[in-house]
C-alpha positions, 0 to 999 in steps of 0.5 A: 690013323696012329702016330707012327713016330714013337720013342721006340722008332726014334731011339737010334735017331735020338741016340746018334745023330741028334745027340752028337749034333747037340754035343758038337754045339756044346763043344763050340759053346764050351770053347767060346766060353773059354775064349771069352772069359779065359781058361781060369785057374785050372791046374791041369787040362783034365784030359786023363781018366775021370779028370776028363769029366771034372767040371773044375778042369778045362776038358771037364767043363767042355765035356759037361757042356757037350753032354748037356747040349746033346741031351737037350737037343735030343729031347727037343728033337724027340718033342718035335718029331712026336708033334710032327707024328701027331699032325701027320696022323690027323692028316686025311690020306684018302685023297689018293 
């Protein structure tokens, strides 16, 4: 049998549920870091326009953590699902 869990079939799962789950974890991590070490010498919170993605602002730091965690979780999910597909394709399905 062939591995049916290909990147093309998993794309929308990786884009929406996996990426947003990782982003949620990143926001919690960013908030926990800010609580643990303090906000630092930020001039503004960075919530407007491109300042929202400037890592030198409060909002930018949390946004970058969300993007990094989302990407990492999507990659980990992709690797796990491809491996699961390989194991399933090796399984003997003729017993039914």
